[in-house]
C-alpha positions in Angstrom: 99.9 7.0 -10.8 97.1 4.5 -10.7 96.2 5.7 -7.3 96.1 9.3 -8.3 93.9 8.6 -11.2 91.6 6.5 -9.1 91.5 9.3 -6.5 90.7 11.9 -9.2 87.9 9.8 -10.6 86.4 9.4 -7.1 86.6 13.1 -6.4 85.1 14.0 -9.8 82.3 11.4 -9.2 81.7 12.8 -5.7 81.5 16.3 -7.1 79.0 15.2 -9.8 76.9 13.4 -7.1 77.0 16.4 -4.8 76.0 18.6 -7.7 73.1 16.3 -8.6 72.0 16.1 -5.0 72.0 19.8 -4.6 70.0 20.4 -7.8 67.4 17.8 -6.7 67.3 19.3 -3.3 66.8 22.7 -4.7 64.1 21.4 -7.0 62.3 19.6 -4.2 62.4 22.7 -2.0 61.5 25.2 -4.6 57.9 26.3 -5.3 58.2 25.2 -8.9 58.1 21.5 -8.0 55.1 22.0 -5.7 53.4 24.1 -8.4 54.0 21.4 -10.9 52.5 18.7 -8.7 49.5 21.0 -7.9 48.9 21.5 -11.6 49.0 17.7 -12.2 46.6 17.1 -9.4 44.2 19.8 -10.7 44.3 18.2 -14.1 43.4 14.8 -12.5 40.5 16.3 -10.7 39.2 17.9 -13.9 39.4 14.5 -15.6 37.7 12.8 -12.7 34.8 15.4 -12.9 34.5 14.8 -16.6 34.4 11.0 -16.1 31.8 11.4 -13.3 29.6 13.5 -15.6 29.9 10.9 -18.3 28.9 8.2 -15.8 25.9 10.2 -14.8 24.9 10.7 -18.5 25.2 7.0 -19.2 23.2 6.2 -16.1 20.5 8.6 -17.1 20.4 7.2 -20.7 20.2 3.7 -19.3 17.2 4.7 -17.1 15.5 6.2 -20.1 16.1 3.1 -22.2 14.8 0.9 -19.5 11.7 3.0 -19.2 11.2 2.9 -22.9 11.7 -0.9 -22.9 9.1 -1.3 -20.2 6.7 0.8 -22.1 7.4 -1.2 -25.2 6.7 -4.5 -23.3 3.4 -3.0 -22.0 2.4 -1.8 -25.5 3.3 -5.2 -26.9 1.0 -6.9 -24.4 -1.8 -4.5 -25.2 -1.4 -5.1 -28.9 -1.3 -8.9 -28.5 -4.5 -8.8 -26.4 -6.1 -6.6 -29.1 -5.0 -9.0 -31.8 -6.5 -12.0 -29.9 -9.7 -10.0 -29.4 -9.9 -9.1 -33.1 -9.2 -12.7 -34.1 -11.9 -14.0 -31.8 -14.4 -11.4 -33.1 -13.8 -12.5 -36.6 -15.8 -15.7 -35.7 -18.7 -13.5 -34.8 -19.2 -12.3 -38.3 -20.1 -15.7 -39.5 -23.2 -15.9 -37.3 -26.4 -15.2 -39.0 -27.5 -11.7 -38.1 -31.2 -12.5 -37.8 -30.6 -15.4 -35.4 -28.3 -13.3 -33.2 -30.8 -10.4 -33.3 -33.6 -12.8 -32.2 -31.6 -14.3 -29.3 -30.6 -10.9 -28.0 -34.1 -9.5 -28.2 -35.5 -12.6 -26.4 -32.8 -12.2 -23.7 -33.7 -8.5 -23.2 -37.4 -9.4 -23.1 -36.9 -12.1 -20.5 -34.6 -9.8 -18.4 -37.2 -7.0 -18.5 -39.9 -9.4 -17.3 -37.7 -10.9 -14.7 -38.1 -14.3 -16.4 -35.6 -17.0 -15.5 -35.6 -18.1 -19.1 -33.1 -15.3 -19.7 -30.4 -17.4 -17.9 -31.0 -20.3 -20.3 -30.0 -17.9 -23.2 -26.6 -17.0 -21.6 -24.8 -20.1 -23.0 -26.3 -19.4 -26.5 -25.2 -15.7 -26.3 -21.8 -16.8 -25.1 -21.4 -19.1 -28.0 -22.7 -16.6 -30.6 -20.6 -13.7 -29.3 -17.5 -15.8 -28.4 -17.5 -14.4 -24.9 -14.7 -15.2 -22.6 -15.3 -16.3 -19.0 -15.2 -12.8 -17.6 -17.7 -11.5 -20.2 -19.9 -14.5 -19.6 -20.0 -13.8 -15.9 -21.1 -10.2 -16.6 -24.0 -11.5 -18.7 -25.0 -14.1 -16.2 -25.0 -11.6 -13.3 -28.4 -10.2 -13.1 -29.0 -6.7 -11.8 -32.2 -7.8 -10.0 -31.7 -10.0 -6.9 -32.6 -13.6 -7.5 -35.5 -13.8 -4.9 -37.2 -10.9 -6.7 -36.7 -12.7 -10.0 -38.4 -15.8 -8.6 -41.3 -13.8 -7.3 -41.5 -11.9 -10.5 -41.5 -15.1 -12.5 -44.3 -16.6 -10.4 -46.3 -13.4 -10.7 -45.1 -12.6 -14.2 -47.7 -14.7 -15.9 -50.5 -13.2 -13.8 -49.1 -9.7 -14.5 -49.3 -10.3 -18.2 -53.1 -10.3 -18.1 -52.9 -6.6 -17.0 -50.4 -5.6 -19.7 -52.2 -4.4 -22.8 -50.8 -5.6 -26.1 -49.1 -8.7 -25.0 
């Protein structure tokens, strides 16, 4: 009896296994299973495209933010330079206006005559106007070549005799 029962259980188990195998085999060979896998793959591809677009948007936003940051740095530098310039120009307001006017007029007069005395006024002008080194070089650089200045200076006194009103 024990053997019969055992045999019956084995046969039933074998039938169940064969039935399961057949259903899985049919499932694997049917178009439904392939269709189901194709749908899953299509959904994955759609998700990948969405993620790819999101990455592109984030990269574009990052580039815009970096550009704005660079512009901000450049603007900050310009503003700091302007603040320094304004702070240095505040010292200019304390200079007596008449003295500054006199020095500038003498400088212009000497330059027009080609007199080398104009160069002796450059340090005074630099101090009065708080000129930086670049601005000072612009003032020091004469538009007339120095050999002509020397000739003009030598002949300048003689030429003054011919100028009426001086």
